[in-house]
C-alpha positions in Angstrom: -44.2 -11.1 4.8 -45.0 -7.5 5.8 -41.8 -5.5 6.6 -41.4 -2.9 9.3 -40.6 0.7 8.5 -37.1 2.1 8.9 -37.8 5.0 11.1 -34.8 5.0 13.6 -31.7 7.2 13.0 -28.3 6.9 14.8 -29.3 8.9 17.8 -32.5 6.9 18.2 -30.5 3.7 18.1 -28.0 4.9 20.8 -30.8 6.1 23.0 -32.6 2.8 22.8 -29.4 1.0 23.7 -28.9 3.3 26.7 -32.5 2.9 27.7 -32.2 -0.9 27.6 -29.1 -0.9 29.8 -29.7 2.0 32.2 -32.6 0.4 34.0 -33.2 -2.3 36.6 -29.6 -3.4 36.4 -28.0 -0.2 37.6 -30.6 0.1 40.4 -30.8 -3.4 41.8 -28.0 -5.6 40.6 -25.3 -4.3 42.9 -26.7 -6.1 46.0 -26.6 -9.7 44.6 -23.4 -9.0 42.8 -21.7 -7.7 46.0 -22.9 -10.7 47.9 -21.4 -13.0 45.3 -18.2 -11.1 44.9 -17.1 -11.4 48.5 -14.8 -8.4 48.5 -14.8 -4.9 47.0 -11.8 -5.5 44.7 -13.5 -8.6 43.4 -16.7 -6.6 42.7 -14.8 -4.0 40.6 -12.9 -6.8 38.8 -16.2 -8.5 38.1 -17.5 -5.3 36.6 -14.5 -5.1 34.3 -14.9 -8.8 33.3 -18.6 -8.4 32.6 -17.8 -5.4 30.5 -15.1 -7.3 28.5 -17.5 -10.2 27.7 -20.2 -7.6 26.8 -17.8 -5.8 24.5 -16.9 -9.1 22.7 -20.6 -9.9 22.4 -21.3 -6.4 21.1 -18.7 -6.7 18.4 -20.2 -9.9 17.2 -23.8 -8.6 17.4 -22.9 -5.5 15.4 -21.2 -7.5 12.6 -24.2 -9.9 12.4 -26.8 -7.1 12.5 -25.0 -5.4 9.6 -25.1 -8.7 7.6 -28.8 -9.5 8.6 -30.6 -6.2 9.1 -34.0 -7.6 10.2 -36.0 -8.1 13.3 -35.0 -11.1 15.5 -31.4 -10.6 16.5 -29.5 -13.8 17.3 -32.5 -15.9 16.5 -32.0 -14.9 12.8 -28.2 -15.0 13.0 -28.2 -18.5 14.5 -30.5 -19.8 11.9 -28.6 -18.3 9.0 -25.1 -19.2 10.2 -25.5 -22.3 12.4 -28.8 -23.9 11.5 -32.5 -23.8 12.3 -32.3 -25.6 15.7 -29.5 -23.3 17.0 -31.4 -20.3 15.9 -34.5 -21.5 17.6 -32.5 -22.1 20.8 -31.2 -18.6 20.7 -34.7 -17.1 20.2 -36.1 -19.4 22.9 -33.4 -18.4 25.4 -33.9 -14.7 24.6 -37.7 -14.8 24.9 -37.8 -16.8 28.1 -34.9 -15.1 29.8 -36.0 -11.6 28.9 -39.5 -12.3 30.0 -38.0 -13.1 33.4 -36.1 -9.8 33.1 -39.3 -7.9 32.4 -40.9 -9.3 35.5 -37.9 -8.3 37.6 -38.0 -4.8 36.1 -41.7 -4.4 36.6 -41.4 -5.5 40.2 -38.5 -3.0 40.7 -40.9 -0.3 39.6 -43.5 -1.5 42.1 -41.1 -1.7 45.0 -39.7 1.8 44.4 -43.1 3.5 43.9 -45.4 1.6 46.3 -43.8 -1.3 48.2 -47.0 -2.4 49.8 -48.7 -2.9 46.5 -45.7 -3.7 44.3 -47.3 -6.4 42.2 -50.4 -4.5 41.0 -48.2 -1.5 40.2 -45.8 -3.7 38.3 -48.7 -5.2 36.2 -50.1 -1.7 35.5 -46.6 -0.6 34.3 -46.4 -3.5 31.8 -49.9 -2.7 30.4 -49.1 1.0 30.0 -45.7 0.5 28.4 -47.1 -2.1 26.0 -49.7 0.4 24.9 -46.9 2.8 24.0 -45.0 0.1 22.0 -48.0 -1.0 20.1 -48.5 2.5 18.8 -45.2 2.5 17.0 -41.4 2.3 17.4 -41.1 6.1 16.8 -43.1 6.7 19.9 -41.0 4.1 21.7 -37.8 6.0 20.7 -39.3 9.3 21.8 -40.4 8.0 25.1 -37.0 6.3 25.7 -35.2 9.7 25.1 -37.2 11.2 27.9 -36.7 8.3 30.2 -32.9 8.1 29.6 -32.6 11.8 30.4 -34.4 11.2 33.7 -32.3 8.2 34.4 -29.0 10.1 33.9 -30.3 12.9 36.2 -31.1 10.5 39.0 -27.7 8.7 38.7 -25.8 12.0 38.6 -27.7 13.2 41.7 -27.0 10.0 43.6 -23.3 9.8 42.7 -22.6 13.5 43.4 -24.5 13.4 46.7 -22.8 10.2 47.8 -19.2 11.2 46.9 -19.5 14.7 48.4 -21.7 14.2 51.5 -21.9 10.4 52.1 -18.8 9.8 54.1 -16.7 6.7 53.8 -17.9 3.3 55.0 -15.7 0.8 56.7 -14.2 -1.9 54.5 -15.6 -5.4 54.8 -16.3 -8.6 53.0 -19.1 -11.1 52.6 -17.0 -14.2 52.1 -14.3 -15.6 49.8 -13.7 -13.6 46.6 -15.7 -14.9 43.6 -15.5 -12.4 40.8 -16.7 -14.9 38.2 -20.1 -15.4 39.9 -20.4 -11.7 40.4 -19.6 -11.0 36.8 -22.3 -13.4 35.6 -24.8 -11.4 37.6 -23.4 -8.0 36.6 -23.8 -9.1 32.9 -27.5 -8.7 33.4 -27.0 -5.0 33.6 -25.0 -4.8 30.3 -27.2 -7.1 28.1 -29.5 -4.4 26.7 -27.3 -3.4 23.8 -28.8 -6.3 21.9 -32.0 -4.3 21.6 -30.4 -2.2 18.9 -29.8 -5.4 16.9 -33.3 -6.8 17.4 -34.7 -3.6 16.0 -32.4 -3.9 12.9 -35.4 -3.9 10.5 -36.4 -0.5 11.7 -33.0 1.3 11.7 -32.0 3.4 8.7 -28.6 2.4 7.1 -28.2 -0.5 9.5 -24.8 -1.6 8.3 -23.3 1.7 9.5 -25.7 2.8 12.2 -26.0 -0.4 14.3 -22.2 -1.0 15.0 -21.6 2.6 15.9 -24.7 2.8 18.1 -23.7 -0.4 20.0 -20.1 0.8 20.7 -21.2 4.2 21.8 -24.0 3.0 24.1 -21.7 0.3 25.7 -18.9 2.8 26.4 -21.2 5.3 28.0 -22.8 2.7 30.2 -19.5 1.3 31.4 -18.4 4.7 32.6 -21.7 5.3 34.4 -21.6 1.8 36.1 -18.0 2.3 37.3 -19.0 5.6 38.9 -22.1 4.1 40.5 -20.1 1.0 41.8 -17.5 3.2 43.4 -20.1 5.4 45.0 -22.0 2.5 46.5 -18.8 0.9 47.9 -17.6 4.2 49.3 -20.9 5.2 51.0 -22.4 1.8 52.0 -19.4 -0.6 52.2 -19.6 -4.1 50.7 -21.6 -5.8 53.6 -24.4 -3.3 53.6 -24.4 -3.1 49.8 -24.8 -6.9 49.6 -28.0 -6.7 51.7 -29.5 -3.8 49.8 -32.4 -4.0 47.4 -32.4 -0.3 46.6 -28.7 0.7 46.9 -28.9 4.2 45.3 -31.8 5.1 47.5 -29.7 4.1 50.5 -26.8 6.1 49.2 -28.9 9.2 49.0 -30.5 8.5 52.4 -27.1 8.7 54.0 -25.9 11.7 52.1 -28.9 13.9 51.1 -32.1 12.6 52.7 -34.2 15.3 51.1 -33.5 13.7 47.7 -34.8 10.3 48.6 -38.4 10.7 47.3 -37.0 12.2 44.0 -34.5 9.4 43.6 -37.1 6.7 44.3 -39.5 8.2 41.8 -36.8 8.8 39.3 -35.5 5.3 39.6 -39.0 3.9 38.9 -39.3 6.1 35.9 -35.8 5.0 34.7 -36.7 1.3 35.0 -39.8 2.1 32.9 -37.4 3.1 30.1 -35.5 -0.2 30.0 -38.8 -2.2 30.4 -40.2 -0.2 27.4 -37.4 -1.1 25.1 -37.1 -4.6 26.3 -40.8 -5.3 25.7 -40.2 -4.0 22.1 -37.2 -6.2 21.6 -39.0 -9.4 22.8 -41.9 -8.6 20.6 -39.6 -8.3 17.5 -38.0 -11.7 18.3 -41.4 -13.3 18.7 -42.3 -11.7 15.3 -39.3 -13.3 13.7 -40.0 -16.7 15.2 -43.6 -16.5 14.1 -42.5 -15.7 10.5 -40.5 -18.9 10.4 -43.2 -21.0 12.2 -41.0 -21.6 15.3 -43.8 -20.0 17.1 -47.5 -19.7 16.0 -47.5 -17.9 12.7 -50.3 -15.6 13.9 -47.7 -13.9 16.2 -46.1 -12.5 13.0 -49.1 -10.2 12.5 -48.1 -6.5 11.8 -50.6 -3.8 12.7 -51.9 -2.2 9.5 -51.9 1.4 10.9 -49.0 1.4 13.4 -46.8 -1.1 11.6 -45.8 -2.9 14.8 -45.9 -6.6 15.8 -49.0 -5.9 17.9 -50.1 -9.4 18.6 -46.6 -10.6 19.6 -46.3 -7.6 22.0 -49.7 -8.2 23.6 -48.9 -11.9 24.1 -45.5 -11.1 25.7 -47.2 -8.5 28.0 -49.8 -11.0 29.1 -47.1 -13.5 30.0 -45.1 -10.9 31.9 -48.1 -9.9 33.9 -48.7 -13.5 34.9 -45.0 -14.0 35.9 -45.1 -10.8 38.0 -47.5 -12.5 40.4 -44.9 -15.2 41.2 -41.4 -13.8 40.4 -38.7 -12.9 42.9 -36.4 -10.1 41.7 -33.1 -11.7 42.6 -34.0 -15.1 41.3 -35.3 -13.5 38.1 -31.9 -11.7 37.6 -30.0 -15.0 38.0 -32.3 -17.0 35.7 -32.2 -14.2 33.1 -28.4 -14.1 33.2 -28.1 -17.8 32.4 -30.6 -17.5 29.5 -29.0 -14.3 28.1 -25.4 -15.7 28.3 -26.7 -18.7 26.4 -28.1 -16.3 23.8 -24.8 -14.5 23.5 -22.8 -17.7 23.3 -24.7 -18.5 20.1 -24.1 -14.9 18.9 -20.4 -15.3 19.3 -20.4 -18.8 17.6 -22.4 -17.3 14.7 -20.0 -14.3 14.5 -17.0 -16.7 14.4 -18.4 -18.4 11.3 -18.5 -15.0 9.4 -14.7 -15.3 8.8 -12.9 -12.0 8.3 -9.8 -10.8 10.0 -8.2 -13.1 12.6 -8.6 -10.4 15.3 -12.4 -10.4 14.9 -12.6 -14.2 15.0 -10.4 -14.1 18.2 -12.9 -11.6 19.7 -15.8 -14.0 18.9 -13.9 -16.9 20.4 -13.2 -15.0 23.6 -16.8 -13.9 23.9 -18.0 -17.5 23.4 -15.7 -18.8 26.1 -16.5 -15.9 28.4 -20.3 -16.5 28.1 -19.9 -20.2 28.9 -17.6 -19.6 31.9 -19.9 -16.9 33.4 -23.0 -19.0 32.9 -21.6 -22.1 34.6 -20.3 -20.1 37.6 -23.6 -18.7 38.6 -25.4 -20.2 41.6 -26.3 -23.8 41.1 -30.1 -23.5 41.3 -30.0 -20.8 38.7 -27.8 -22.9 36.4 -30.1 -25.9 36.8 -33.2 -23.7 36.0 -31.4 -22.4 32.9 -30.6 -26.0 31.7 -34.2 -27.0 32.3 -35.3 -24.0 30.2 -33.1 -25.2 27.3 -34.4 -28.8 27.6 -38.0 -27.6 27.5 -37.2 -25.5 24.4 -35.6 -28.5 22.7 -38.6 -30.7 23.4 -40.9 -27.9 22.0 -38.8 -27.6 18.9 -38.8 -31.3 18.2 -42.5 -31.5 18.8 -43.2 -28.7 16.4 -41.1 -30.3 13.7 -43.0 -33.6 14.0 
């Protein structure tokens, strides 16, 4: 087995975590979440609940990544702590769910940059970002630093403009309050911190670096999301926010119209950052599954020059480009949330088996319960699609073993 080089330091790990979370979620998830929440207080409560579940998951992910510092994330943790099938199910949920996420993010880029030709633009973005990933994780980290800086600039501009010149929208509701369903959708925007763990084989001093990077990235993102949520509710109001597919662009349109082109371009560039790191994370999970023959072994090939899982990344990119031609952004977010919550339920179950202080086991148990509750309260078609995804994975696993 060819190992990947440890080239990422603490700052690189934090930046990759930020780049994975500050992307499509912060730019598009507020509309469907507001529609599900029903009221403004429920939306803010849902944000707090999603953050709590994410924090529990992050604690378990960090502990497991320190124990198993290699590519694959919960696919590896599940295999080692809970058995081969459970590990496969985690890897399957991650790869399938995050492929849907990639399609949603690529389409977000297209709709921000060139709405009339969103799908070709989305496909081109996937191809270009895959080319960056194949050339090495150091280039991925460098590109992510630039993209995170642009993302923060766009978010600060939108929040400042909205709070200072946007006025105050009338309060309203979209129906009965349902913070659990909204929290399940908002979890989509938090899930990127796992990218730090899936790159564990390429992080220096992983036992120390990964837990710290996960905590720092999650705390920074929570503060940013709270500011963005309050701004959108203040300027747009809940009913208009629920209908919006580009809420930050609409916030700026009402408060500083001259900034709209810059915000649209900046948002598209920002989503490129999360798509870049997400493609890298899926490629590493496919690499790990190929190493253990849960996927074709050929996918475990490492490029002799760039030391990256190049064949896995090219395969993932090809699938994402195909999905882009069919995907719906809101549907992809819901489906991805079910798959990712399944992935983190397995993470928490694996973390619980590590033992240790009772407080850490309680956090793992809380995270497991939270993931199950949020997954089952999402819209019924989304839940059914997620269950179908797990059934197909189980059949594929059984067939491969026979």
